[in-house]
N, C-alpha and C positions, 0 to 999 in steps of 0.2 A: 286297727286292732288294739291297739296299747290301751286305749279308754277302757276297754273290758277289767283291765288289771287295776284300776282306780275305782270301777265301779263296784269290782268283786270285793275289794278290801273295804270301801266304804260300807258295802252291805255287810260285810263281816262285822265292821266296829260297830255300827249300829245296833246291830242284833245280838252283842256280848252285854246283854243287860239281864238281870235274873227276874224271872217271874216267880212270883212269891209262892204258891203251893200246887200240888196236885190233887186238891180236893176235888175238884171237878174235871174229869178227864174222860175222853172216849177211848176206847181200846179197840182199834181197826186194823187190819192188815194192810189197807190201800185207801187214798183219798185223791179226790179230782180237782181240776182247776182249769181255769179257762186263760188263754193269752190271744189277745184280739179275737179271732173268730173260731179258734181251732183249742179242742179240748184234749187235755192230759189227764194220765194217771201217774203216781208215783207210790212206792210201796212204803209201808210204815214198819220200820224195824221190831223185830220181836222186843218186849219190853218196854216199848215206846208207846206215847198216847198222844190225842189231839186234844188241845186246850177246849175247855167247855164254859159256859156261863162266865163267871167273873174272870176267870183265868184268861177265856178266849177274848173276852172286851180287852183285858190288858195286854194281852201279846199283840191284838190288831192296833191298839193305841201305841206302842212300842214300835210296830212295823211301820206306821205312818209316819213317824220320823225320819224314816229314809226318804229321803227327797227325788233320789234317783232310781230307785228299784222297787218293784213290786215285791211282795211277799206271799209266796203260793201254798206254803206249806210251813207248819211249825210242829215239828216232832220232838216231844219233852219226853224225858224219862218218867214212865209212870210212877216212880219211888223217890227219884232225886231231879226234879224239874228244873231247879235253880241253876245248877251248874253242869248238866249232863243234858244236851238237848242238840238238835239239827234244825236247819232252817232252810228252804229252796227259794231261791229269789230268781228274778230276771229284770233286765234294764226297761225300764218304764217306757222308753222312747225307740225300742230296739226295731229293727226291720228284720225280716226273714234273711238267711244265709244260705244261699244255694250252692254249698259245698260239701263233699263228703266230711263224715265225721273224722276219719283218718287226718284229712288234710287240714282240717280244723286243728286239731289237736298239735300238728306238726308245726303249723305256723303261729300259734299261740304259743307254744313251747319255746320256740325260737326267739321270738320278740320278749316274753317274759325273762330270759336270761339276758336280756341286752341291757344297756346302761340306761335307755329311755324306759325300758320294763320296770327297772327299779326306782325310778324316777316317778313312774306312776302309781307304785305300791305305795312310796312315801306320801304321795298326794291323796292317796284313798284313805290312810290314817288319818290325816289332817282333816280332810273333808267329813269323815266320819265323826270326829270329834267335833267340830262345830255344829254338825246335826243333832248331835246328841245333847248338848249345852242347850242349843236354842229350843228343842224339842221338848226338854224338861224344865225350862224354865232356870237350867242351870243347877238344879236338884242332883242330876246326875251327870258327871264329867269324866272322860278319858284323860287320865294323867299322863299316860304314857302308851306308846305301842310301836310295833316292829311287824314287819312281813317279810317274806322272802320266798324265793322259788323253792318249789319243793318237788321237782321232777314231773314226770308224765309217765303214763301208760295207755293202753288201748282204749280205755274210758275217760279219762280225765288229764287235764293239766293242772297240778296243786300248787296250792300259795299256804305256806305255812305263818303263823303268826302268835304273838301274845299280845293282850291288851290290858291295861290296869284301868278298872273302872273304879269310881270314887262315888259314896253316897253319903254326905255328912262327912262323920269321922272314918264310917267304914271304909275299907277297900279290899277288891277282890281282884285277884290275877286270874287272867283266864287264857287258856291256848286255844287255837283254832287251827282246822284243816280244810281248807276249801277246794273243791273238784270244780273246776270249768268244764263242761260239756257241751255237746250239740245233740239235740233230740227234736226231731221234727221241723228241721231249720231254724231252731231257735236255741239262742244261748243260755243256760242256765248256770247259776251258781249254787253248789251246796256247802254250807258252812257246818261245819260240826264243832262242838265245843266241849271242853272238861276244865275243871277247876286244877291252876297248873300245880296245886300241891298233891293232887290224886295220883293214882298209879297209872291213870290213861295215858298211854305214849301219843305221841305224835302219828306213829305210824297204825296206832288203832283209831285213832281219829281219821286219818286218810282211809283207811278202809271202810269205816263206816261211810264216809261220804262218798266213795265211790261205790258202794252198793246202792246208796239211794239213787246216786247219779244216772248208774247204769240202769236202773229200774224206771226212768222217766220215758214215758212212750205217749204218742199222741193215739188218741181213740177215734174210732171209725166215725 
């Protein structure tokens, strides 16, 4: 189970990359995706949009940098997409998990707080940094990053972190809150981001990730 923490933090690190603009965006309240042969829906928070056109192509290119996770939804602030966004991911090679959600959360929370869990978080930052550098030809790099356990509730197990992304001489520090959750026997990671210099707190990021994570549901 601990590998989920590496995968989650790798996904959070890789997708802490800026999208240029919101010039082309689709304002909808939900979107769908498929995992294996099962269809799912996820809510799009008010004020957030799905990238379209060139923005969508750029978002997909960034998503493909992540070697271990699929990106199912890219939810960007309609007005501030570069630093205010949420991503829904799952492991590329994941298998269904036939346990209740409450049991998954309890087990994941216990392991996340263990020494092994902390090691897996650090490995996720390192792996994500390698993927970003390789996938962008070192045009974008992760200069530093950290992640830690962020508690749990009925919907999620949380990972909180900060990454410093550099592109040339420019550098951006981004905070993130990840919700690990179970829906339709599949583990999903919802990563929400904000500029570390903004007034968006970790609690606010957790709340956004929780709302998105709790909305993920299989369709008939």
